[in-house]
C-alpha positions as CSV (number, residue, x, y, z in Angstrom):
1,X,66.5,-77.8,-6.9
2,X,67.2,-77.8,-3.1
3,X,63.5,-77.2,-2.5
4,X,62.4,-80.1,-4.7
5,X,65.0,-82.5,-3.3
6,X,63.6,-81.9,0.2
7,X,60.1,-82.4,-1.0
8,X,61.0,-85.7,-2.7
9,X,62.1,-86.8,0.8
10,X,58.7,-85.8,2.1
11,X,56.9,-87.7,-0.6
12,X,59.0,-90.8,0.2
13,X,57.8,-90.6,3.8
14,X,54.2,-90.2,2.7
15,X,54.6,-93.2,0.4
16,X,55.9,-95.3,3.3
17,X,53.0,-94.1,5.5
18,X,50.3,-95.1,2.9
19,X,51.6,-98.7,3.2
20,X,51.4,-98.9,7.0
21,X,48.8,-100.7,9.0
22,X,48.0,-97.6,11.1
23,X,47.2,-95.7,7.9
24,X,44.9,-98.4,6.7
25,X,43.0,-98.4,10.0
26,X,42.7,-94.6,9.9
27,X,41.5,-94.9,6.3
28,X,38.8,-97.4,7.3
29,X,37.7,-95.0,10.1
30,X,37.6,-92.2,7.6
31,X,35.4,-94.1,5.3
32,X,33.1,-95.1,8.1
33,X,32.8,-91.5,9.3
34,X,31.8,-90.5,5.8
35,X,29.1,-93.1,5.7
36,X,27.7,-91.9,9.1
37,X,27.6,-88.3,7.7
38,X,25.6,-89.5,4.7
39,X,23.1,-91.4,7.0
40,X,22.8,-88.3,9.3
41,X,22.1,-86.1,6.3
42,X,19.3,-88.5,5.1
43,X,17.9,-88.6,8.6
44,X,17.7,-84.9,9.2
45,X,18.0,-83.1,5.9
46,X,16.6,-79.7,7.0
47,X,18.9,-79.3,10.0
48,X,22.0,-80.4,8.1
49,X,21.2,-78.1,5.2
50,X,20.9,-75.2,7.6
51,X,24.3,-76.0,9.2
52,X,26.2,-76.1,5.9
53,X,25.7,-72.4,4.8
54,X,26.9,-71.2,8.3
55,X,30.3,-72.8,7.9
56,X,30.7,-71.9,4.3
57,X,29.4,-68.4,5.0
58,X,32.1,-67.8,7.7
59,X,34.8,-69.0,5.2
60,X,33.6,-66.6,2.5
61,X,33.1,-63.8,5.0
62,X,36.8,-64.1,6.0
63,X,37.9,-64.4,2.3
64,X,35.7,-61.5,1.3
65,X,37.1,-59.3,4.0
66,X,40.6,-59.9,2.7
67,X,39.5,-59.2,-0.9
68,X,37.6,-56.1,0.2
69,X,40.9,-54.6,1.6
70,X,42.5,-55.1,-1.8
71,X,39.6,-53.5,-3.6
72,X,39.6,-50.5,-1.2
73,X,43.3,-50.0,-1.8
74,X,42.8,-50.1,-5.5
75,X,39.9,-47.6,-5.2
76,X,42.2,-45.2,-3.2
77,X,44.6,-45.3,-6.1
78,X,41.9,-44.7,-8.6
79,X,40.5,-41.8,-6.6
80,X,43.9,-40.1,-6.6
81,X,45.4,-41.3,-3.3
82,X,48.9,-39.9,-2.8
83,X,49.3,-39.0,-6.4
84,X,46.5,-36.4,-6.3
85,X,44.7,-37.5,-9.5
86,X,41.2,-37.7,-8.2
87,X,38.5,-37.8,-10.9
88,X,40.9,-38.7,-13.7
89,X,40.4,-41.6,-16.1
90,X,37.1,-43.4,-15.1
91,X,37.9,-46.2,-17.5
92,X,41.3,-46.8,-16.0
93,X,39.7,-46.6,-12.6
94,X,37.4,-49.4,-13.4
95,X,40.3,-51.4,-14.6
96,X,42.3,-50.9,-11.4
97,X,39.3,-51.8,-9.3
98,X,38.7,-55.0,-11.3
99,X,42.4,-55.8,-11.1
100,X,42.5,-55.4,-7.4
101,X,39.4,-57.6,-6.9
102,X,40.8,-60.3,-9.2
103,X,44.2,-60.3,-7.5
104,X,42.4,-60.7,-4.1
105,X,40.3,-63.6,-5.4
106,X,43.3,-65.3,-7.0
107,X,45.3,-65.1,-3.8
108,X,42.4,-66.3,-1.6
109,X,41.6,-69.2,-3.9
110,X,45.3,-70.3,-4.1
111,X,46.2,-70.2,-0.4
112,X,43.2,-69.7,2.0
113,X,42.0,-73.3,1.3
114,X,45.0,-74.9,3.0
115,X,43.5,-76.6,6.1
116,X,44.9,-76.9,9.6
117,X,45.4,-80.6,9.1
118,X,47.5,-80.0,6.1
119,X,49.6,-77.5,8.0
120,X,50.1,-80.0,10.8
121,X,51.3,-82.6,8.4
122,X,53.6,-80.1,6.7
123,X,55.1,-79.4,10.1
124,X,55.6,-83.2,10.7
125,X,57.4,-83.4,7.4
126,X,59.3,-80.1,7.8
127,X,58.0,-78.7,4.5
128,X,56.2,-75.6,3.3
129,X,52.4,-76.1,3.4
130,X,52.0,-73.6,0.6
131,X,54.5,-75.3,-1.7
132,X,54.1,-74.9,-5.5
133,X,54.7,-78.6,-5.8
134,X,51.2,-79.8,-6.9
135,X,52.1,-83.5,-6.4
136,X,53.1,-82.9,-2.8
137,X,50.2,-80.7,-2.1
138,X,47.8,-83.3,-3.4
139,X,49.4,-86.1,-1.4
140,X,49.4,-84.0,1.7
141,X,45.8,-83.1,1.3
142,X,44.9,-86.8,1.0
143,X,46.7,-87.8,4.2
144,X,45.3,-84.7,6.1
145,X,41.7,-85.7,5.2
146,X,42.2,-89.2,6.4
147,X,43.8,-87.9,9.6
148,X,41.0,-85.4,10.2
149,X,38.4,-88.2,10.0
150,X,40.2,-91.2,11.5
151,X,43.1,-89.8,13.5
152,X,46.5,-91.5,13.7
153,X,50.0,-90.7,15.0
154,X,53.3,-91.5,13.3
155,X,56.9,-90.4,13.5
156,X,59.0,-89.4,10.6
157,X,62.7,-89.2,10.0
158,X,64.2,-85.7,10.2
159,X,63.6,-83.7,7.1
160,X,65.0,-80.2,6.6
161,X,62.8,-77.2,7.4
162,X,61.0,-74.9,5.1
163,X,63.4,-73.7,2.3
164,X,64.1,-70.0,2.2
165,X,63.5,-69.1,5.8
166,X,66.3,-70.9,7.6
167,X,67.8,-67.6,8.8
168,X,64.6,-66.5,10.5
169,X,63.9,-68.0,13.9
170,X,60.3,-69.1,14.6
171,X,59.0,-68.3,11.2
172,X,58.4,-71.9,10.5
173,X,56.2,-72.5,13.5
174,X,54.2,-69.3,12.8
175,X,53.5,-70.5,9.2
176,X,52.6,-74.1,10.3
177,X,50.4,-73.1,13.2
178,X,48.6,-70.0,11.9
179,X,45.6,-69.9,9.6
180,X,46.6,-68.2,6.3
181,X,44.2,-65.3,6.7
182,X,45.5,-64.6,10.2
183,X,49.0,-64.9,8.9
184,X,48.2,-62.3,6.3
185,X,46.7,-60.0,8.9
186,X,49.8,-60.3,11.1
187,X,52.1,-59.6,8.2
188,X,50.0,-56.6,7.2
189,X,50.1,-55.2,10.7
190,X,53.9,-55.6,10.8
191,X,54.4,-53.9,7.4
192,X,52.3,-50.9,8.4
193,X,54.2,-50.7,11.7
194,X,57.5,-50.3,9.8
195,X,56.1,-47.4,7.8
196,X,54.8,-49.2,4.6
197,X,51.7,-47.5,3.2
198,X,48.5,-49.5,3.3
199,X,48.2,-49.5,-0.5
200,X,51.7,-50.9,-0.9
201,X,51.2,-53.5,1.9
202,X,48.1,-54.7,0.1
203,X,49.9,-54.9,-3.2
204,X,52.6,-57.0,-1.7
205,X,50.3,-59.3,0.3
206,X,48.0,-59.7,-2.6
207,X,50.7,-60.8,-5.1
208,X,50.0,-64.6,-5.6
209,X,53.6,-65.2,-6.6
210,X,54.5,-64.9,-3.0
211,X,53.0,-67.7,-0.9
212,X,52.2,-67.0,2.8
213,X,55.5,-68.6,3.8
214,X,57.6,-66.3,1.5
215,X,55.7,-63.2,2.6
216,X,56.2,-64.1,6.3
217,X,59.9,-64.6,5.6
218,X,60.3,-61.2,3.9
219,X,58.3,-59.4,6.6
220,X,60.1,-61.2,9.4
221,X,63.6,-60.2,8.1
222,X,62.5,-56.5,7.6
223,X,60.9,-56.4,11.0
224,X,64.1,-57.8,12.5
225,X,66.1,-55.1,10.8
226,X,64.2,-52.5,12.9
227,X,67.0,-49.9,13.0
228,X,67.5,-49.8,9.2
229,X,66.1,-46.9,7.2
230,X,64.2,-47.3,3.9
231,X,62.4,-50.6,4.6
232,X,59.2,-49.5,2.8
233,X,61.4,-49.1,-0.3
234,X,62.3,-52.8,-0.2
235,X,58.6,-53.7,-0.1
236,X,58.1,-51.4,-3.1
237,X,60.7,-53.4,-5.0
238,X,59.3,-56.7,-3.9
239,X,55.6,-56.0,-4.6
240,X,55.4,-56.0,-8.4
241,X,57.1,-59.3,-9.3
242,X,55.4,-61.2,-12.0
243,X,56.6,-64.8,-11.7
244,X,57.4,-67.5,-9.2
245,X,61.1,-67.2,-10.2
246,X,61.2,-63.5,-9.5
247,X,59.6,-64.0,-6.1
248,X,62.0,-66.7,-5.2
249,X,65.0,-64.5,-6.3
250,X,63.8,-61.7,-4.2
251,X,63.1,-63.9,-1.2
252,X,66.7,-65.3,-1.5
253,X,68.1,-61.8,-1.6
254,X,66.2,-60.9,1.6
255,X,67.5,-64.0,3.1
256,X,71.0,-62.8,2.4
257,X,70.3,-59.5,4.2
258,X,69.2,-61.6,7.3
259,X,72.5,-63.4,7.1
260,X,74.4,-60.1,6.8
261,X,72.8,-58.9,10.0
262,X,73.6,-62.3,11.7
263,X,77.3,-61.9,10.7
264,X,77.6,-58.7,12.7
265,X,77.3,-56.1,9.8
266,X,75.0,-53.2,10.7
267,X,72.4,-52.5,8.1
268,X,72.0,-48.7,8.3
269,X,69.9,-47.9,5.2
270,X,68.3,-49.6,2.3
271,X,68.9,-48.3,-1.2
272,X,67.8,-49.5,-4.6
273,X,69.3,-49.9,-8.1
274,X,66.8,-51.1,-10.7
275,X,64.9,-54.0,-9.2
276,X,67.5,-54.9,-6.6
277,X,67.8,-53.6,-3.0
278,X,71.1,-52.7,-1.6
279,X,72.3,-51.5,1.8
280,X,74.5,-48.8,3.3
281,X,76.2,-50.2,6.3
282,X,76.9,-48.5,9.6
283,X,80.5,-47.9,8.6
284,X,79.7,-46.5,5.2
285,X,80.1,-49.5,2.9
286,X,77.6,-49.8,0.0
287,X,76.6,-53.5,-0.5
288,X,74.5,-55.3,-3.0
289,X,73.8,-59.0,-2.2
290,X,72.9,-61.1,-5.2
291,X,71.6,-64.7,-4.8
292,X,72.9,-66.4,-7.9
293,X,74.8,-69.7,-8.3
294,X,77.1,-68.5,-11.1
295,X,77.3,-65.3,-13.0
296,X,78.9,-64.5,-16.3
297,X,79.5,-61.2,-18.1
298,X,76.6,-60.9,-20.5
299,X,74.9,-58.1,-22.4
300,X,72.2,-58.0,-19.6
301,X,74.8,-57.8,-16.8
302,X,76.8,-55.1,-18.7
303,X,73.6,-53.1,-19.2
304,X,72.8,-53.2,-15.5
305,X,76.4,-52.3,-14.6
306,X,76.4,-49.3,-16.9
307,X,72.8,-48.4,-16.2
308,X,71.1,-48.4,-12.7
309,X,74.3,-49.6,-10.9
310,X,76.6,-47.0,-12.5
311,X,75.5,-44.0,-10.5
312,X,74.2,-45.7,-7.3
313,X,75.9,-44.3,-4.3
314,X,77.6,-41.5,-6.3
315,X,75.9,-39.0,-4.1
316,X,77.0,-40.7,-0.9
317,X,80.2,-40.6,0.9
318,X,80.8,-44.4,0.8
319,X,83.9,-46.2,2.1
320,X,83.5,-48.8,-0.7
321,X,81.1,-50.1,-3.3
322,X,80.7,-53.8,-3.0
323,X,78.7,-56.6,-4.7
324,X,78.4,-60.0,-3.0
325,X,77.3,-63.1,-4.9
326,X,76.1,-66.2,-3.2
327,X,77.8,-68.3,-5.9
328,X,80.7,-68.0,-8.3
329,X,81.7,-65.1,-10.5
330,X,83.5,-65.6,-13.9
331,X,86.9,-64.0,-14.2
332,X,85.6,-61.7,-17.0
333,X,82.6,-60.6,-14.9
334,X,84.9,-59.9,-11.9
335,X,87.3,-57.9,-14.0
336,X,84.6,-55.8,-15.7
337,X,82.9,-55.0,-12.3
338,X,86.2,-54.1,-10.7
339,X,87.0,-51.8,-13.5
340,X,83.8,-50.0,-12.8
341,X,84.7,-49.4,-9.2
342,X,83.1,-52.4,-7.5
343,X,84.7,-54.7,-5.0
344,X,83.6,-58.2,-5.8
345,X,83.1,-61.0,-3.4
346,X,81.8,-64.4,-4.3
347,X,80.8,-67.8,-2.7
348,X,79.3,-65.8,0.2
349,X,78.0,-67.9,3.0
350,X,76.4,-66.9,6.3
351,X,75.9,-69.1,9.3
352,X,72.1,-69.7,9.7
353,X,70.3,-68.8,12.9
354,X,69.3,-71.6,15.2
355,X,65.9,-73.1,14.3
356,X,63.1,-74.0,16.7
357,X,62.9,-77.7,17.7
358,X,60.2,-79.9,16.3
């Protein structure tokens, strides 16, 4: 809801812009430039036709390179990789290769087409250029095309920054000002530097449910927690999500870890319980940070508490076992968790880091 509210404000600004004289003039220039392009094409068809494949070819070469990496990673897995299963299951191998190729294609098609002009306008509006809001993406693409052809300058009222990365200084500028393929390359390099295996890095970066902004936020937080052990395990938990909601949930959980560090709590080691990452702090506290608005005691929560969470940390000498919720916890849920040995804290808020100026 918070994301969409901010995007509504951006749409309102674009709506105002479309009614201004400066936009009308730029639109006229844009139309004129398109006519000139058609005239030039008619006047020198051979030269123009030769120019087109060069630009398209470079685009596809960059895209193919990214896809190729995903296919290579899938092939390593098929050939055995770290599991030592070389030569087994040729039929399954073909399926893994095909899945890797299709994932790479899907990711490239979804995000690599966002232009520099669109990213510049996203920066002016203070929004995510890779938003899942198709209406906003469409309107931003329109104004970016007019700007690219006609050129115009406007000022907007202040609109909040990219949702989900407000604890991570300079991530917004990196997202706005870096081509998506280059951004992916930087994130890949950072993941490998923190000990994530190439196959796992490719799986995470090839998951289309994480847009480039979300991936950059996750990688940035983990890179910032440079002294924490077990960071590859967090990526392993993040990589297989299968929906936008799952990816958003994981991103918000990572955001809470960034806030934890900013509040002065030392993150010593990452642990896992089911699909959720937890941390062992420098002073021996075991913490799970859960980004929900309100939580009740349900069959699902009970199953988690008596399943993957029941034994987590039992082999560790922990000062306490704690679960922190961003929102409210029902009295029944608090009581049940406390009876199972958990210290419950709700309505957790962290002070955000300072953001770069516009």
